[in-house]
C-alpha positions as CSV (number, residue, x, y, z in Angstrom):
1,M,128.9,25.4,-181.6
2,N,131.4,23.7,-179.2
3,V,129.2,22.6,-176.3
4,N,132.2,22.6,-173.7
5,R,132.5,26.3,-174.4
6,R,128.8,27.0,-174.1
7,Q,128.6,24.9,-170.9
8,V,131.2,27.2,-169.1
9,L,130.2,30.6,-170.8
10,W,127.7,31.7,-168.2
11,A,129.2,29.9,-165.2
12,G,131.6,31.3,-162.5
13,G,134.3,29.0,-161.3
14,A,136.8,29.5,-158.4
15,I,138.2,28.3,-155.1
16,G,140.0,30.2,-152.6
17,A,143.3,29.2,-151.1
18,S,141.5,29.2,-147.8
19,A,138.9,26.6,-149.1
20,L,141.2,24.0,-150.2
21,L,140.6,21.4,-147.5
22,A,137.3,22.1,-146.1
23,A,134.3,24.5,-146.7
24,C,132.5,26.4,-144.0
25,G,130.2,29.4,-143.9
26,S,127.3,30.1,-146.3
27,G,126.4,31.8,-149.6
28,D,124.6,34.7,-147.8
29,E,127.1,37.2,-149.2
30,T,126.2,36.5,-152.7
31,S,123.7,39.2,-152.8
32,A,123.6,42.9,-151.7
33,K,121.1,45.4,-150.4
34,S,119.6,47.3,-153.2
35,P,120.2,50.9,-152.9
36,A,116.6,51.6,-151.9
37,G,116.5,48.7,-149.4
38,K,119.4,49.2,-146.8
39,G,118.5,48.5,-143.4
40,E,115.1,47.0,-144.4
41,K,114.0,43.6,-143.1
42,P,113.3,40.8,-145.6
43,R,109.5,40.2,-146.0
44,R,107.9,37.0,-147.3
45,G,105.6,37.1,-150.2
46,G,105.2,38.0,-153.9
47,T,106.0,37.0,-157.3
48,L,109.3,38.2,-158.9
49,R,108.9,38.5,-162.7
50,V,112.4,38.0,-164.3
51,G,113.4,38.6,-168.0
52,A,116.3,36.4,-169.3
53,L,118.0,36.1,-172.6
54,G,117.3,33.1,-174.8
55,R,116.1,31.7,-178.0
56,A,113.3,29.4,-178.6
57,S,115.1,27.2,-180.9
58,A,117.9,26.8,-178.1
59,I,115.7,25.5,-175.2
60,T,117.0,22.6,-173.2
61,R,115.2,21.0,-170.2
62,D,118.4,18.7,-169.4
63,P,120.4,20.0,-166.4
64,H,123.4,18.3,-167.8
65,G,123.1,19.6,-171.3
66,T,124.1,22.6,-173.1
67,Q,122.5,25.6,-171.7
68,A,122.9,28.3,-174.4
69,N,120.2,30.3,-173.0
70,E,120.4,32.3,-169.9
71,S,116.6,31.6,-169.4
72,D,117.0,28.0,-169.4
73,Y,120.0,28.2,-166.9
74,L,118.2,30.4,-164.5
75,I,115.3,28.0,-164.4
76,I,117.6,24.8,-163.9
77,S,119.6,26.5,-161.3
78,L,116.6,27.5,-159.2
79,V,115.1,24.0,-159.3
80,H,118.3,21.8,-159.2
81,D,121.1,22.5,-156.7
82,T,124.7,22.0,-157.3
83,L,127.2,20.7,-154.7
84,T,128.7,24.1,-154.1
85,V,128.0,27.7,-155.2
86,P,130.0,31.0,-155.4
87,G,130.7,33.1,-152.2
88,T,132.8,35.8,-151.4
89,K,135.1,34.8,-148.7
90,P,135.8,32.0,-149.4
91,N,134.7,32.1,-152.9
92,T,133.5,28.5,-153.1
93,V,130.8,27.7,-150.3
94,P,128.6,24.9,-149.5
95,R,125.1,24.0,-151.1
96,L,124.0,20.4,-151.3
97,A,127.6,19.4,-150.1
98,A,127.7,20.8,-146.6
99,S,131.5,20.3,-146.2
100,W,134.3,18.6,-148.1
101,K,137.7,17.3,-147.2
102,A,140.9,16.2,-149.3
103,S,143.6,13.5,-148.8
104,D,147.1,14.6,-148.3
105,D,148.0,14.2,-151.7
106,L,144.9,16.2,-153.0
107,K,143.6,13.4,-155.2
108,T,140.8,12.0,-153.1
109,W,138.0,14.2,-152.0
110,R,134.9,13.4,-149.7
111,F,132.0,15.5,-150.1
112,T,129.3,15.3,-147.1
113,L,125.8,16.0,-148.1
114,A,123.7,18.7,-146.3
115,K,121.5,17.4,-143.5
116,G,117.7,17.5,-144.4
117,A,118.0,17.7,-148.0
118,T,115.0,16.3,-149.9
119,F,113.7,16.3,-153.4
120,H,110.7,18.2,-154.2
121,D,108.7,15.2,-153.9
122,G,109.8,14.8,-150.1
123,T,112.3,11.8,-150.6
124,P,115.8,12.4,-149.1
125,V,118.7,13.1,-151.2
126,T,121.3,10.2,-150.9
127,A,124.9,9.7,-151.8
128,E,123.7,7.3,-154.5
129,D,121.7,10.1,-156.2
130,V,124.6,12.2,-156.3
131,V,126.9,9.6,-157.6
132,W,124.4,8.7,-160.5
133,S,124.0,12.5,-161.3
134,L,127.8,13.0,-161.6
135,K,128.3,9.9,-163.5
136,R,125.6,11.1,-166.0
137,L,127.3,14.5,-166.4
138,R,130.4,12.8,-166.8
139,G,128.9,11.0,-169.8
140,T,127.6,13.9,-171.6
141,P,129.7,15.7,-174.3
142,S,130.5,18.6,-171.9
143,G,131.1,16.4,-168.8
144,A,134.6,15.4,-169.3
145,S,135.7,19.2,-169.0
146,R,133.4,19.8,-165.9
147,L,135.1,17.0,-164.1
148,P,138.5,16.5,-165.7
149,G,140.7,13.8,-164.3
150,I,137.9,12.0,-162.6
151,K,136.8,8.8,-164.4
152,A,133.1,7.5,-163.9
153,E,134.5,4.4,-161.9
154,N,136.2,6.7,-159.5
155,I,132.8,8.4,-158.3
156,K,131.6,6.4,-155.5
157,A,129.1,6.6,-152.6
158,E,130.4,6.0,-149.0
159,G,127.3,5.4,-146.8
160,T,124.2,7.5,-147.3
161,D,125.8,11.0,-146.9
162,T,129.2,11.0,-148.5
163,V,130.4,11.1,-152.1
164,V,133.9,10.2,-152.9
165,L,135.7,11.7,-155.9
166,V,139.2,10.3,-156.8
167,S,141.2,12.3,-159.4
168,D,144.0,10.8,-161.5
169,Y,146.3,13.6,-160.2
170,A,146.6,16.2,-157.5
171,N,143.8,18.7,-158.0
172,A,143.5,21.5,-155.4
173,E,140.6,23.2,-157.4
174,L,138.2,20.4,-157.4
175,P,135.5,21.9,-155.2
176,Q,135.4,24.7,-157.5
177,L,134.6,22.4,-160.4
178,T,131.3,21.2,-158.6
179,R,129.9,24.7,-158.7
180,L,129.0,24.7,-162.4
181,T,126.7,22.0,-163.6
182,T,126.7,19.3,-161.0
183,F,122.8,19.5,-160.6
184,V,121.6,16.5,-158.8
185,L,118.8,14.5,-159.9
186,K,117.0,11.4,-158.5
187,K,118.9,8.2,-159.3
188,D,117.8,6.5,-162.7
189,T,115.7,9.5,-163.9
190,K,114.6,8.9,-167.3
191,D,115.7,11.3,-170.2
192,S,112.0,11.9,-171.1
193,D,111.2,13.0,-167.4
194,L,113.9,15.6,-167.2
195,G,111.7,18.6,-167.7
196,K,109.5,17.5,-164.8
197,A,112.0,15.8,-162.5
198,P,111.8,16.9,-158.9
199,G,114.9,18.9,-157.8
200,T,116.4,19.9,-154.5
201,G,116.5,23.7,-155.0
202,P,114.8,26.7,-153.5
203,F,111.9,26.7,-156.0
204,K,109.7,24.0,-157.5
205,L,108.8,24.0,-161.2
206,D,104.9,25.1,-161.5
207,W,104.6,25.1,-165.2
208,F,106.9,25.6,-168.4
209,R,105.7,26.7,-171.7
210,S,108.0,27.7,-174.9
211,G,111.0,28.8,-172.6
212,N,108.7,30.7,-170.1
213,A,108.2,29.2,-166.6
214,R,106.7,29.8,-163.1
215,L,108.6,28.6,-160.1
216,V,107.1,28.3,-156.6
217,R,108.8,28.5,-153.2
218,N,110.0,25.2,-151.8
219,A,108.9,25.6,-148.1
220,D,111.0,22.6,-147.1
221,W,114.4,23.7,-148.7
222,Y,117.3,22.8,-146.4
223,G,119.1,26.0,-147.4
224,G,117.2,28.5,-145.2
225,D,114.4,31.0,-145.7
226,V,113.1,31.9,-149.2
227,Y,110.9,34.9,-149.2
228,L,109.6,35.0,-152.6
229,D,106.2,33.0,-153.1
230,A,107.0,32.6,-156.8
231,I,109.4,33.5,-159.7
232,E,108.2,33.9,-163.2
233,V,111.0,33.6,-165.7
234,K,110.0,35.2,-169.2
235,I,112.4,34.5,-172.3
236,F,113.5,37.5,-174.4
237,E,115.6,37.3,-177.7
238,S,117.3,40.7,-177.3
239,P,118.4,42.9,-174.3
240,Q,116.4,46.0,-175.9
241,A,113.2,44.0,-175.8
242,M,113.7,43.0,-172.2
243,A,114.7,46.4,-171.1
244,N,111.5,47.7,-172.8
245,A,109.6,45.2,-170.9
246,L,111.0,46.3,-167.5
247,L,110.4,50.1,-168.3
248,A,106.7,49.3,-169.1
249,G,106.3,47.5,-166.0
250,Q,105.8,44.1,-167.4
251,I,108.7,42.4,-165.7
252,D,110.5,43.3,-162.3
253,V,114.0,42.3,-163.3
254,A,116.0,42.5,-166.7
255,S,118.6,40.2,-166.2
256,N,122.1,40.9,-167.8
257,V,120.7,43.7,-170.0
258,G,123.8,45.6,-170.9
259,A,125.3,49.1,-170.7
260,V,123.2,50.7,-173.4
261,A,119.8,49.9,-171.3
262,A,121.7,50.9,-168.1
263,R,122.6,54.4,-169.4
264,T,118.8,54.9,-170.1
265,A,117.5,53.6,-166.8
266,E,119.9,55.7,-164.8
267,K,118.0,58.7,-165.8
268,R,114.7,57.2,-164.1
269,G,114.1,57.4,-160.5
270,D,112.0,54.2,-160.5
271,V,114.5,51.8,-161.9
272,Q,117.5,50.3,-160.0
273,V,120.8,49.6,-161.9
274,V,122.5,46.7,-160.2
275,R,126.2,46.1,-161.1
276,R,128.1,43.0,-161.0
277,P,131.7,44.2,-161.2
278,N,134.1,42.5,-163.6
279,D,131.5,40.0,-164.7
280,M,133.0,39.2,-168.1
281,A,136.3,39.0,-169.7
282,M,136.5,40.0,-173.4
283,P,140.1,39.3,-174.5
284,I,141.6,39.4,-178.0
285,V,143.4,36.1,-178.8
286,M,146.7,36.0,-180.6
287,R,147.7,32.8,-181.7
288,T,151.1,31.8,-180.5
289,A,151.5,28.3,-182.2
290,D,152.3,29.6,-185.6
291,G,151.2,32.6,-187.9
292,P,152.0,36.3,-187.7
293,F,151.4,36.6,-184.0
294,A,153.8,33.9,-182.9
295,D,156.7,36.2,-182.0
296,V,156.3,37.1,-178.3
297,Q,157.8,40.6,-179.4
298,V,154.7,41.1,-181.8
299,R,152.2,40.1,-179.1
300,E,153.7,42.5,-176.7
301,A,153.7,45.4,-179.3
302,L,149.9,44.9,-179.8
303,R,149.3,45.0,-176.1
304,L,151.4,48.3,-175.8
305,A,149.5,49.8,-178.8
306,V,146.0,49.5,-177.1
307,D,144.4,52.3,-175.0
308,R,142.8,50.4,-172.3
309,E,141.0,53.4,-170.8
310,A,139.5,54.5,-174.0
311,M,138.3,50.9,-174.7
312,V,136.5,50.7,-171.4
313,K,135.0,54.2,-171.8
314,Q,133.9,53.7,-175.4
315,V,133.0,50.0,-175.5
316,L,131.6,49.6,-172.0
317,S,130.5,53.1,-171.7
318,G,132.4,53.2,-168.5
319,Y,130.7,49.9,-167.0
320,G,133.8,48.0,-166.4
321,T,137.4,48.4,-165.6
322,V,140.8,48.1,-167.2
323,A,142.6,44.8,-167.3
324,N,146.3,43.8,-167.5
325,D,146.3,40.8,-169.6
326,I,145.9,38.2,-166.7
327,L,142.5,36.4,-166.9
328,G,140.8,35.8,-163.4
329,T,140.8,39.4,-162.1
330,G,138.4,38.5,-159.3
331,D,140.7,35.7,-157.8
332,P,141.9,36.5,-154.1
333,A,145.3,35.3,-155.6
334,Y,145.1,37.7,-158.5
335,A,148.5,39.4,-159.0
336,R,147.7,43.0,-158.4
337,D,151.5,44.0,-158.0
338,V,152.2,43.1,-161.6
339,P,152.9,46.4,-163.4
340,Q,149.8,47.8,-165.2
341,R,150.5,47.9,-169.0
342,A,150.0,51.2,-170.4
343,R,150.0,52.5,-173.9
344,D,153.3,53.1,-175.6
345,L,153.3,53.4,-179.4
346,A,156.9,54.2,-179.6
347,K,158.0,50.9,-177.7
348,A,155.3,49.1,-179.7
349,K,156.9,50.2,-183.0
350,Q,160.4,49.3,-181.9
351,L,159.1,45.8,-181.1
352,L,157.5,45.2,-184.4
353,K,160.6,46.3,-186.2
354,E,162.9,44.1,-184.1
355,A,160.6,41.3,-184.9
356,G,160.5,41.8,-188.6
357,F,156.7,42.2,-188.6
358,D,155.3,42.9,-192.0
359,T,153.4,46.1,-191.7
360,S,152.5,46.3,-195.4
361,K,150.0,43.4,-195.0
362,T,146.4,43.7,-193.6
363,Y,145.6,41.3,-191.0
364,Q,141.9,39.9,-190.3
365,L,140.4,40.1,-186.7
366,L,137.5,38.0,-186.4
367,T,134.5,38.6,-184.0
368,T,131.0,38.0,-183.6
369,E,128.0,40.0,-182.2
370,D,127.1,37.4,-179.4
371,I,127.4,39.9,-176.8
372,A,127.1,43.6,-176.5
373,G,130.3,45.5,-177.3
374,L,132.2,42.5,-178.7
375,A,132.3,43.7,-182.3
376,E,132.7,47.3,-181.3
377,S,135.8,46.3,-179.2
378,A,137.3,44.8,-182.3
379,T,136.7,47.9,-184.4
380,L,138.3,50.2,-181.8
381,F,141.2,47.9,-181.5
382,A,141.7,48.1,-185.0
383,S,141.7,51.7,-185.0
384,Q,144.2,52.0,-182.2
385,V,146.8,49.5,-183.4
386,R,146.8,51.2,-186.8
387,E,148.6,54.2,-184.8
388,A,151.5,51.7,-184.3
389,G,151.6,50.8,-188.1
390,V,149.5,47.5,-187.8
391,K,146.6,47.4,-190.4
392,V,143.7,45.3,-189.1
393,E,140.4,44.6,-191.1
394,V,137.5,43.6,-188.8
395,V,135.4,40.5,-190.1
396,R,132.1,39.8,-188.2
397,Q,131.0,36.2,-188.4
398,E,127.8,34.6,-187.8
399,S,128.0,32.9,-184.4
400,A,127.8,29.2,-185.7
401,T,130.4,30.0,-188.3
402,F,132.9,31.6,-185.9
403,W,132.6,28.7,-183.2
404,D,133.2,26.2,-185.7
405,K,135.7,27.6,-188.1
406,T,137.5,30.3,-186.0
407,W,137.5,29.5,-182.3
408,L,140.7,27.7,-181.3
409,K,142.0,28.1,-184.8
410,G,142.2,31.8,-185.7
411,D,145.2,33.9,-185.8
412,L,143.5,36.8,-184.3
413,Y,140.0,36.7,-182.9
414,T,137.8,38.0,-180.0
415,T,136.5,35.9,-177.3
416,Y,134.6,36.2,-174.0
417,W,134.3,34.5,-170.7
418,G,131.5,34.8,-168.1
419,T,133.9,33.2,-165.5
420,N,136.3,35.7,-163.8
421,D,137.1,34.7,-160.2
422,S,139.8,31.9,-160.7
423,V,143.3,32.3,-162.0
424,V,143.6,28.5,-162.3
425,F,140.3,27.9,-164.0
426,F,141.7,29.8,-167.0
427,A,145.0,28.1,-166.7
428,S,143.5,24.7,-166.9
429,K,140.9,25.4,-169.5
430,T,142.7,27.8,-171.9
431,M,146.6,27.8,-171.2
432,V,148.2,24.6,-170.2
433,S,149.4,22.9,-173.2
434,D,147.2,20.1,-173.2
435,S,144.0,21.8,-172.4
436,G,141.0,21.1,-174.7
437,Q,140.3,24.9,-175.1
438,N,143.6,26.2,-175.6
439,E,142.5,29.3,-177.5
440,A,146.0,30.7,-178.6
441,G,147.5,27.2,-179.2
442,W,150.0,28.4,-176.3
443,K,152.4,25.8,-175.2
444,N,154.8,26.8,-172.3
445,K,156.7,24.3,-170.2
446,E,157.3,26.7,-167.4
447,F,153.7,27.7,-167.2
448,D,152.6,24.1,-167.3
449,A,154.9,23.2,-164.4
450,A,153.8,26.2,-162.2
451,Y,150.3,25.1,-162.9
452,R,150.9,21.4,-161.9
453,K,152.9,22.8,-158.6
454,A,149.9,25.1,-157.7
455,M,147.5,22.1,-158.0
456,A,149.6,20.0,-155.7
457,T,150.3,22.6,-153.0
458,K,148.1,22.7,-150.0
459,D,149.7,25.6,-148.1
460,A,147.8,28.8,-148.9
461,A,150.8,31.0,-148.6
462,E,153.0,28.7,-150.8
463,R,150.2,28.3,-153.2
464,A,149.7,31.9,-153.5
465,E,153.3,32.4,-154.4
466,V,153.3,29.7,-157.1
467,L,150.3,31.2,-158.7
468,H,152.0,34.6,-158.7
469,G,154.8,33.2,-160.8
470,L,152.2,31.6,-163.1
471,Q,150.6,34.9,-163.7
472,Q,153.8,36.6,-164.4
473,I,154.4,34.1,-167.3
474,E,151.0,34.5,-168.6
475,Y,151.5,38.4,-168.5
476,D,154.8,38.1,-170.4
477,A,154.1,35.5,-172.9
478,S,150.7,34.2,-173.3
479,G,148.4,34.9,-176.4
480,Y,145.8,36.9,-174.4
481,L,145.3,40.6,-174.7
482,L,142.9,41.3,-171.9
483,W,142.2,45.1,-172.2
484,G,139.2,45.3,-169.8
485,M,136.5,43.6,-167.8
486,A,132.8,44.3,-168.3
487,D,130.4,44.8,-165.5
488,G,127.4,42.6,-165.6
489,I,124.1,44.8,-165.2
490,D,120.6,43.9,-164.2
491,L,117.7,46.4,-164.2
492,A,115.2,46.1,-161.5
493,G,111.9,47.7,-160.3
494,A,112.0,49.9,-157.3
495,A,110.5,47.2,-155.0
496,V,113.2,44.6,-155.7
497,R,115.6,43.8,-153.0
498,D,118.7,41.7,-152.6
499,L,119.6,40.8,-156.1
500,P,122.9,38.8,-156.5
501,T,125.9,40.9,-157.1
502,L,128.5,38.1,-157.7
503,P,129.7,37.3,-161.3
504,G,129.1,34.2,-163.3
505,Y,127.0,31.5,-161.8
506,G,126.4,33.7,-158.7
507,R,123.9,35.8,-160.7
508,V,121.3,33.2,-160.9
509,Q,121.1,32.7,-157.1
510,L,117.8,34.5,-156.3
511,E,116.7,32.6,-153.4
512,R,117.4,35.6,-151.1
513,A,115.6,38.1,-153.3
514,W,112.4,39.7,-152.0
515,L,109.9,42.3,-152.9
516,A,109.2,45.4,-150.6
517,R,105.6,45.7,-151.4
């Protein structure tokens, strides 16, 4: 499986226009009061037992490695801080980096470290530790995509508390990139010590066994109060097994458990259903470079043949929202005034006829069962477009085969992204002509120019206008058919309070959670 893909799969990434030059505020808005806990004052103490998905064969202890397991990513994120984390307004807020500032040309960024930040062994965090960690990240298979445009030699320390990053080109989204995997380790940490290396996060590792772990509160955390005494993470291979464990009282939280379990839990008064709106994009990719879907009229026809409301209702059981073929729906700069596409079978048939599309053939739609609802979305899509005269055969592939043989190469396939809150994230990763993960093989000079202009624009209003134009081009001509956004769903026991409600990386920020018992 492509490691770059897996590295961003579970992570969120965005930067609001108001956060381009400096960061202020905190991440306190990343969690919401649980329904049963409104108006309550947080109390200290207790152990939160959290279930998270993962497979024993995919366990990793490397913070800069490929975290295919949500359980690993949760453990690593609680032990090791990143430079920034998701917020609400702005949607990139400080963590280990207390503030940041860019040069006028948006190429040089200075990150100032938080005062009082220490490792779990009591030693202070220095700029040299951060520089070493970023260079180590940059040297991993996935590191180049995490820090694009930044060479290792252009990551430097300035004094003891400032880290300087110099990009090869203007990059207004650079602080957003530091949210994902910029976990900081002590300088010169040996690979053999990664599993026990001290972090800087709100919890310290007590023990780790076969993917399960116990973490205890870091009383000296620079980031504020941590209420729980400990968090115990238990690995589960299926959402159903995890949901059953919660209903049996064996865990307190079933993380990212899915709509099927939520429907069952809603009937019980002792279980909370915590929704993270618009958590995951589940687009269908149509190859634009060549093949049967290279004609923009054919792609438009397929978009018009889809009944989006039916997809959300049936595939997501209503736990989601209709989308409009533009990725990054949670971005403050998202173009909400672009007309919502609605089903129009007559127009779809007309466009197919004008394009000379061969409706006598049967076209394969390749999919996986990596996440709940993905294969089901492919089946319903095939049924809907048949009404426009397009015959589609759904082919389910094993995960490894799909990512090795189909992803980035297929004519028609499903994909999914756990990142939602940044239009430019998707533009840079999947749509500019030279992007390493250009899923549709799309090359559009006008789109590329709009992206480059947005990255070099400091004024918030001007940048929002440029991004609006970029999204219009994506809406008109890209290879994406984004029919809906799936909600993230956690189940929690009645005593759990203040679980995170932000999507992506925001969902592993449990430092403000507490127990009302």
